[in-house]
C-alpha positions as a printed Julia matrix, in Angstrom:
559×3 Matrix{Float64}:
 -19.19  -14.23  -42.93
 -21.34  -17.16  -41.86
 -19.01  -17.51  -38.87
 -19.61  -14.13  -37.73
 -23.3   -14.44  -38.42
 -23.26  -17.52  -36.07
 -21.37  -15.43  -33.39
 -24.08  -12.87  -33.68
 -26.67  -15.26  -33.23
 -25.05  -16.93  -30.18
 -24.87  -13.67  -28.38
 -28.33  -12.84  -29.23
 -29.67  -16.01  -27.71
 -27.42  -16.01  -24.63
 -28.78  -15.54  -20.97
 -27.66  -12.19  -19.59
 -27.13  -13.78  -16.37
 -24.97  -16.74  -17.06
 -23.79  -15.53  -20.45
 -24.32  -18.91  -21.89
 -26.94  -20.28  -24.51
 -30.42  -20.23  -23.0
 -31.42  -23.23  -21.3
 -35.1   -23.64  -20.95
 -35.84  -20.05  -21.86
 -38.56  -18.24  -20.04
 -39.85  -14.64  -20.63
 -40.64  -12.01  -17.92
 -43.64   -9.54  -18.31
 -41.26   -6.96  -19.39
 -40.14   -8.96  -22.25
 -36.72  -10.17  -21.57
 -35.67  -13.77  -21.68
 -33.46  -15.94  -19.22
 -32.6   -19.33  -18.28
 -35.32  -20.83  -16.13
 -32.86  -21.65  -13.35
 -30.96  -18.37  -13.51
 -34.01  -16.21  -13.15
 -35.4   -18.3   -10.27
 -32.04  -18.04   -8.46
 -31.91  -14.38   -9.17
 -35.41  -13.81   -7.51
 -34.9   -16.36   -4.67
 -32.07  -14.02   -3.61
 -34.36  -10.93   -3.69
 -37.15  -12.64   -1.49
 -35.9   -10.78    1.81
 -36.35   -7.5    -0.15
 -39.97   -7.98   -0.89
 -39.44   -6.69   -4.27
 -38.16   -8.14   -7.6
 -36.32   -6.57  -10.55
 -35.49   -7.6   -14.13
 -31.62   -8.37  -14.25
 -31.47   -6.67  -17.58
 -33.8    -3.56  -17.45
 -34.04   -3.33  -13.74
 -37.88   -2.76  -13.95
 -39.42   -3.41  -10.51
 -42.22   -5.82   -9.55
 -44.1    -5.7    -6.4
 -45.11   -9.33   -6.37
 -42.78  -12.25   -7.9
 -43.84  -12.24  -11.61
 -45.14  -15.49  -13.19
 -42.62  -16.88  -15.73
 -43.86  -18.24  -19.19
 -42.0   -20.53  -21.37
 -41.03  -19.03  -24.56
 -41.7   -21.93  -26.94
 -40.33  -20.34  -30.12
 -37.32  -18.96  -28.47
 -36.58  -22.45  -27.06
 -36.98  -24.05  -30.51
 -34.37  -21.39  -32.13
 -31.9   -22.03  -29.19
 -31.99  -25.76  -30.07
 -31.43  -25.2   -33.57
 -28.54  -22.76  -32.71
 -27.05  -25.37  -30.33
 -26.95  -27.96  -33.35
 -25.41  -25.45  -35.32
 -22.66  -25.05  -32.76
 -22.22  -28.78  -32.51
 -21.82  -29.36  -36.27
 -19.45  -26.24  -36.72
 -15.92  -26.97  -37.0
 -13.86  -25.66  -33.91
 -11.9   -22.43  -34.49
  -8.05  -22.93  -33.87
  -8.19  -20.64  -30.93
 -10.81  -23.21  -29.37
  -8.08  -25.71  -28.97
  -6.4   -26.34  -25.66
  -3.02  -24.92  -25.52
  -0.28  -25.57  -22.79
  -1.71  -23.79  -19.43
  -5.28  -24.03  -20.54
  -7.89  -26.34  -18.94
  -8.6   -29.1   -21.61
 -11.86  -30.84  -21.94
 -11.8   -34.37  -20.15
 -14.04  -35.89  -22.9
 -12.34  -35.0   -26.11
 -10.54  -38.16  -27.63
  -8.39  -36.61  -30.24
  -7.11  -32.85  -30.14
  -8.63  -31.5   -27.04
 -10.71  -28.48  -26.89
 -10.73  -25.75  -24.2
 -12.83  -26.52  -21.46
 -15.57  -23.77  -20.92
 -17.06  -25.26  -17.69
 -16.09  -27.75  -14.78
 -18.83  -29.89  -13.06
 -18.32  -30.35   -9.24
 -20.44  -33.43   -9.45
 -18.86  -35.07  -12.27
 -15.55  -33.88  -11.38
 -14.79  -33.41  -14.88
 -14.26  -30.3   -17.38
 -16.17  -29.99  -20.48
 -15.78  -28.02  -23.77
 -19.07  -26.68  -25.3
 -19.63  -29.48  -27.5
 -19.58  -32.11  -24.48
 -21.13  -29.75  -22.17
 -24.63  -29.85  -23.9
 -26.01  -32.94  -21.93
 -25.79  -30.94  -18.86
 -28.07  -28.33  -20.34
 -30.38  -30.69  -22.09
 -30.78  -33.74  -19.79
 -32.76  -33.55  -16.41
 -30.21  -36.07  -14.89
 -27.69  -33.16  -14.83
 -29.84  -30.38  -13.56
 -28.54  -30.37  -10.09
 -24.94  -30.6   -11.13
 -22.94  -27.39  -10.21
 -20.99  -25.91  -13.05
 -18.38  -23.4   -12.42
 -15.68  -21.94  -14.64
 -13.17  -24.37  -16.16
 -10.75  -25.35  -13.11
  -7.22  -26.56  -13.58
  -6.87  -28.47  -10.45
 -10.35  -30.05  -10.21
  -9.29  -33.22   -8.83
  -7.93  -31.54   -5.6
 -11.85  -31.39   -4.81
 -11.83  -35.29   -4.59
 -10.95  -37.04   -1.48
  -7.65  -38.93   -2.31
  -8.9   -41.83   -0.01
 -12.4   -42.33   -0.75
 -12.56  -40.62   -4.25
 -15.49  -38.52   -3.12
 -16.08  -34.94   -3.4
 -15.02  -32.91   -0.37
 -18.29  -31.25    0.59
 -17.59  -30.93    4.3
 -15.16  -28.48    6.22
 -13.47  -29.76    9.51
 -13.25  -26.74   11.56
 -11.25  -28.83   14.16
  -8.45  -29.64   11.56
  -9.17  -26.74    9.27
  -9.32  -28.92    6.06
 -12.06  -29.94    3.63
 -13.13  -33.62    3.83
 -15.56  -35.87    2.27
 -18.68  -37.48    3.91
 -16.83  -40.57    4.51
 -13.9   -38.9     6.26
 -16.56  -37.07    8.2
 -17.92  -40.56    9.66
 -14.48  -42.19   10.16
 -11.21  -40.23   11.04
 -12.91  -36.99   11.63
 -15.66  -38.56   13.7
 -16.57  -36.26   16.57
 -14.98  -33.21   15.08
 -16.72  -29.82   14.55
 -17.78  -29.85   11.0
 -19.87  -27.74    8.66
 -20.67  -27.83    4.98
 -18.15  -26.39    2.8
 -20.66  -24.07    1.4
 -21.32  -22.63    4.87
 -17.79  -22.35    5.57
 -17.18  -20.42    2.16
 -20.04  -18.11    3.14
 -18.41  -17.4     6.48
 -15.01  -16.84    5.11
 -16.46  -14.69    2.41
 -17.88  -12.15    5.06
 -14.42  -11.91    6.48
 -12.75  -11.72    3.16
 -14.49   -8.32    2.44
 -12.78   -6.2     5.2
  -9.44   -7.76    4.56
  -9.76   -7.15    0.91
 -10.74   -3.64    1.61
  -7.66   -3.42    3.98
  -5.4    -4.64    1.23
  -6.98   -2.27   -1.49
  -6.45    0.72    1.19
  -2.88   -0.26    1.51
  -2.34   -0.47   -2.09
  -3.75    2.84   -2.49
  -1.45    4.25    0.24
   1.54    2.49   -1.2
   0.6     3.91   -4.62
   0.22    7.27   -3.17
   3.64    6.8    -1.62
   5.15    5.88   -4.6
   3.64    8.72   -6.54
   5.01   11.1    -3.93
   8.4     9.49   -4.26
   8.19    9.75   -8.05
   7.39   13.43   -7.47
  10.28   13.71   -5.27
  12.77   12.02   -7.55
  11.64   14.36  -10.39
  12.12   17.18   -8.1
  15.52   16.04   -6.87
  16.45   15.45  -10.53
  15.06   19.11  -11.55
  16.68   20.82   -8.67
  20.05   18.97   -9.16
  20.04   19.98  -12.94
  19.33   23.61  -11.97
  22.07   23.47   -9.31
  24.49   22.21  -11.85
  23.52   24.78  -14.49
  23.72   27.58  -12.02
  27.05   26.56  -10.43
  28.56   25.99  -13.85
  27.55   29.59  -14.98
  29.04   30.83  -11.72
  32.21   28.94  -12.12
  32.44   30.09  -15.69
  32.07   33.58  -14.65
  34.7    33.12  -11.98
  36.98   31.51  -14.72
  36.39   34.41  -16.96
  37.09   36.63  -14.03
  40.37   34.93  -13.51
  41.34   34.92  -17.12
  40.62   38.65  -17.47
  42.68   39.41  -14.26
  45.56   37.06  -15.84
  45.25   39.14  -19.05
  45.35   42.59  -17.24
  48.41   41.2   -15.0
  50.24   40.01  -18.33
  49.55   43.48  -19.96
  50.85   45.25  -16.81
  54.03   43.19  -16.95
  54.41   43.9   -20.57
  53.9    47.6   -20.29
  56.22   47.89  -17.16
  58.57   45.81  -19.32
  58.39   48.07  -22.26
  58.77   51.31  -20.11
  62.04   49.79  -18.31
  63.34   48.77  -21.65
  62.82   52.23  -23.17
  64.58   53.77  -20.35
  67.54   51.4   -20.65
  67.7    51.81  -24.43
  67.76   55.82  -23.97
  70.7    55.42  -21.64
  72.31   52.89  -23.64
  72.06   55.36  -26.43
  73.54   58.19  -24.53
  76.37   56.13  -23.24
  77.16   54.96  -26.72
  77.53   58.54  -27.88
  79.85   59.29  -25.04
  82.0    56.4   -25.81
  82.21   57.51  -29.52
  83.26   60.95  -28.44
  85.69   59.53  -25.95
  87.28   57.25  -28.4
  87.76   60.32  -30.97
  89.39   62.23  -28.26
  91.67   59.2   -27.33
  92.73   59.0   -30.92
  93.35   62.77  -30.97
  95.45   62.4   -27.68
  97.26   59.51  -29.25
  98.18   61.57  -32.34
  99.38   64.68  -30.33
 101.65   62.5   -28.17
 103.52   61.34  -31.1
 104.11   64.93  -32.64
 107.78   65.93  -32.7
 107.15   69.59  -33.43
 107.19   71.2   -30.1
 105.29   74.1   -31.41
 102.51   72.15  -32.87
 102.2    70.06  -29.84
 101.82   73.17  -27.57
  99.31   74.69  -29.98
  97.12   71.58  -30.19
  97.31   70.89  -26.4
  95.83   74.16  -25.73
  92.96   73.47  -28.09
  92.48   70.01  -26.33
  92.73   71.37  -22.74
  88.99   72.21  -23.08
  88.01   68.39  -22.56
  85.73   67.92  -19.58
  84.56   65.35  -17.61
  81.11   63.39  -18.44
  78.14   65.09  -17.26
  76.41   61.56  -17.05
  76.44   59.95  -13.59
  75.92   56.28  -14.26
  74.97   53.74  -11.58
  73.41   50.47  -13.22
  72.51   47.46  -10.69
  71.66   44.27  -12.37
  68.92   42.52  -10.18
  66.26   41.05  -13.0
  64.28   39.15  -10.21
  63.38   42.33   -8.39
  61.85   44.26  -11.49
  58.44   42.71  -10.98
  58.26   41.69   -7.32
  55.27   43.75   -6.55
  52.97   42.22   -9.24
  54.4    38.72   -8.44
  53.7    39.17   -4.69
  50.1    40.38   -5.51
  49.29   37.5    -7.62
  50.81   35.16   -5.09
  48.43   36.57   -2.18
  45.46   36.35   -4.52
  46.09   32.52   -5.27
  46.63   32.05   -1.68
  43.35   33.69   -0.91
  41.49   31.46   -3.32
  43.06   28.59   -2.13
  41.86   29.11    1.52
  38.23   29.72    0.22
  38.37   26.61   -1.99
  39.79   24.29    0.7
  37.37   25.5     3.56
  34.56   23.34    4.94
  31.87   23.1     2.44
  29.3    21.69    4.92
  27.38   25.03    4.66
  26.59   24.52    0.96
  26.29   20.67    0.75
  24.09   18.08    2.05
  25.2    16.06    5.02
  25.69   12.35    3.96
  22.67   10.15    4.53
  20.26   13.18    4.81
  16.77   12.5     3.21
  15.2    15.07    0.73
  11.83   13.62    1.18
   9.06   16.19    2.7
   5.58   15.03    3.44
   2.72   16.83    1.71
   0.99   16.64    5.08
   2.33   16.07    8.69
   2.56   12.54    9.59
   0.13   10.92   12.15
   1.07    7.34   12.41
   4.2     5.75   13.63
   4.7     4.08   10.38
   4.54    7.46    8.46
   7.04    8.93   11.02
   9.37    6.13   10.4
   9.66    7.05    6.9
  11.79   10.05    8.14
  13.73    8.29   10.74
  17.36    9.37   11.2
  20.01    7.83   13.32
  21.18   10.22   15.9
  24.68    9.77   17.69
  26.08   12.29   20.46
  29.3    14.22   19.85
  31.74   13.38   22.76
  33.46   16.76   22.13
  30.36   18.6    23.36
  29.5    16.25   26.48
  29.93   17.67   30.04
  32.65   15.89   32.04
  30.13   14.2    34.15
  28.37   12.4    31.33
  29.17    8.97   30.34
  28.45    8.02   26.83
  28.06    4.26   25.56
  26.08    2.16   23.17
  28.01    3.69   20.13
  27.52    7.14   21.45
  23.72    6.78   21.55
  23.16    6.39   25.53
  24.31    8.86   27.99
  24.06    8.56   31.9
  25.25   10.57   34.81
  28.77    9.49   35.68
  29.04   11.25   39.13
  32.82   11.55   38.73
  34.82   13.92   36.36
  35.71   11.9    33.23
  38.93   12.41   31.42
  37.49   14.07   28.24
  39.96   16.4    26.54
  39.8    20.17   26.77
  37.58   21.38   24.05
  35.95   24.68   23.41
  32.56   22.96   22.11
  32.2    21.14   25.59
  29.3    22.32   28.09
  31.07   23.5    31.2
  28.17   23.83   33.71
  25.18   21.87   32.3
  25.25   18.01   32.13
  24.28   18.04   28.59
  25.51   17.04   25.24
  24.64   17.6    21.36
  24.55   15.31   18.43
  27.12   14.99   15.85
  24.26   15.11   13.1
  23.22   18.43   11.78
  19.4    18.56   11.23
  18.27   20.67    8.26
  15.5    18.54    6.71
  12.59   16.44    7.69
  13.6    13.91   10.27
  12.33   11.8    13.19
  14.07   10.06   16.03
  13.08    8.53   19.28
  14.42    8.73   22.9
  14.1     6.14   25.74
  14.44    7.98   29.3
  14.34    7.38   32.87
  14.1     9.57   36.01
  14.54   13.3    34.92
  15.93   14.23   31.5
  15.65   16.97   29.01
  14.85   16.27   25.06
  16.06   19.1    23.11
  17.07   20.75   19.64
  19.64   23.61   19.67
  21.6    25.68   17.43
  25.27   25.07   17.68
  26.09   28.38   18.62
  24.28   27.97   22.07
  26.62   29.01   24.76
  28.88   26.44   26.45
  29.04   28.23   29.9
  26.59   30.14   32.33
  23.2    29.25   33.6
  21.67   30.29   30.36
  23.62   27.53   28.44
  21.1    25.03   29.72
  18.68   23.71   26.99
  15.54   25.8    27.04
  16.85   28.87   29.09
  17.73   30.65   25.99
  16.48   31.52   22.6
  18.61   29.11   20.81
  17.18   25.9    22.26
  13.82   24.16   22.68
  13.58   21.5    25.41
  10.91   18.98   26.64
  11.73   18.45   30.17
  10.63   14.89   31.26
  10.27   13.6    34.84
   8.31   10.61   36.36
   5.2    13.0    37.1
   5.01   15.54   34.42
   6.17   17.18   30.98
   7.22   20.67   30.84
   8.42   22.67   27.57
  10.78   25.42   27.84
  12.08   27.94   25.24
  13.72   31.22   26.04
  13.22   30.49   29.77
   9.36   30.32   29.17
   7.82   27.24   30.66
   4.49   25.49   29.4
   3.09   22.85   31.68
   1.6    19.97   29.84
  -0.86   17.31   30.82
  -0.39   13.91   28.98
   0.03   10.38   29.77
   3.57    9.69   30.75
   5.69    7.48   28.62
   9.34    6.15   28.88
   9.6     6.72   25.01
   9.4    10.19   23.33
   9.42   10.71   19.61
  10.68   13.86   17.99
   9.53   15.14   14.71
  11.26   18.11   13.07
  10.62   19.74    9.71
  13.32   22.34    9.63
  12.11   24.24    6.49
   8.36   24.74    7.77
   9.49   25.56   11.38
   7.78   22.49   12.84
   8.99   20.92   16.2
   6.59   17.98   17.77
   7.14   15.87   20.74
   5.01   12.53   20.75
   4.39    9.94   23.58
   5.27    6.72   21.84
   3.44    3.52   22.93
   0.72    1.44   20.91
  -0.12    4.87   19.77
   1.26    8.24   18.92
  -0.02   10.84   21.53
   0.99   14.47   20.75
   2.74   16.01   23.68
   3.66   19.49   22.48
   3.81   21.15   18.91
   5.9    24.24   18.22
   5.56   26.29   15.07
   8.32   28.79   14.65
  11.07   29.85   12.21
  14.53   28.14   12.42
  17.35   30.33   11.28
  20.22   28.0    11.59
  21.06   24.26   11.28
  19.87   22.37   14.19
  21.44   19.59   16.52
  19.48   17.12   18.84
  20.39   17.41   22.32
  20.01   15.65   25.59
  20.35   16.89   29.35
  20.28   14.15   32.24
  19.93   14.66   35.96
  21.82   12.66   38.72
  20.71    8.92   38.32
  19.04    9.74   34.78
  19.61    8.23   31.59
  18.49    8.77   27.93
  19.16    6.88   24.66
  18.57    7.67   21.07
  16.68    4.56   19.75
  17.81    2.62   16.49
  14.91    2.94   14.24
  14.38    1.0    11.12
  11.49    1.63    8.7
   9.53   -1.25    7.64
   6.79   -1.36    4.97
   4.98   -4.73    5.96
   1.76   -5.61    4.53
   0.64   -8.36    6.61
  -3.01   -9.04    6.84
């Protein structure tokens, strides 16, 4: 309890500016007390404002207040300091590895609370008191305890480095300034610090802004990941339900087929058993007649023979015409053939291309909350585009890993392919574009940079990009830009550039073309509805060339 009371007293008699025990306490007219040097420094800084405020209550004074020494408070503070000096240190006050230790303590060292830049030493509360009490230390500069205090001393002259050499960009002492740095451009370390402090603000704000931007991006990524997880879980549940329904349907159909087979089996067996019964009865009758005829043939009495023969002469031929063919495999051919055809249909459905219901490998699911404006933002959605040689016109030469196209002047030995453009010197990309993506094209002379549906015609004049309702094209030449869709032309007036950036948001129907240089300049923006997956496309004129640029998103924070 005594220790708690001591702590409360210490807090009560601390200066609200330096947060240490009051040193030469003075009181303002508003009744608050501060260290004499602290309040003077505070009001010195406010001289240019023309008004003065109390650091504690913020009361304003038109004239600089006259300070009065608080004798009673000074005596109380001195008594409190003695109590602090006499009190045994708490275990948490001892220096641990990583702490700044007092340079004066001889036994177990206490934590240093301040470092003196004149003494070049660090002091605990106990050994710091002379700096507060003796006038010899009034001009010493006290700062928070520094771990690498000796770095402020010149290793050659053992003097404080108070001067900054602008020529060599390093702190030096006064002797260094007169010797090896003689003639150099030098200023005081305090002045250089003030100048650097001014530069620090904007750079610090820039870093903080980037931190906010990156945290915003991280938050968006987290939301996207949660959305991906949620969407994937829902898709798995829904598809599992559909496959379970399909499984139950197949099981039911299997059960129906089994019942049909069993019913047909019982029907055929019943017919066979009925016929078998009739045949058995006929065999029994025939055997009886056979026995009678055998007995008659052995009779020696001629009269009896003739009489019995007359009675047996009424034996007639069988009325059953029996024709039995044994072909077990043909009994259920129809149902077996039907099931076989059903299985073949299912196999064809399940083995077909799933690209219409699955994501293309490498596609990004990220979509921006707002449309990007800077190149760094666009690069987050960059996509590597390559050309499909199966669609290239026979006079187009593809190179650089199918990323660069030039007009070849001669017919190239491409294979005959129904996907190939016949009349127009153009080519489509391999990649299917169904999400947010960005790519750039470097071009020369006269080219068209386009997006198109795969179903665009391969023959005829309307197969050229922009001349139909299945493609959107930016026509670039050395003098101007033109946008064309469904053969409707829009003339554009923007600065020319040899690199064009294309941004596509398929879901929202946004297509933008940008001139890429030191800044991003919008050339043309399209807002529409895309009803099919898109492909990037290039058209080149004679001597023209175009290339899909390799892009790599970087997230540098260099200041």
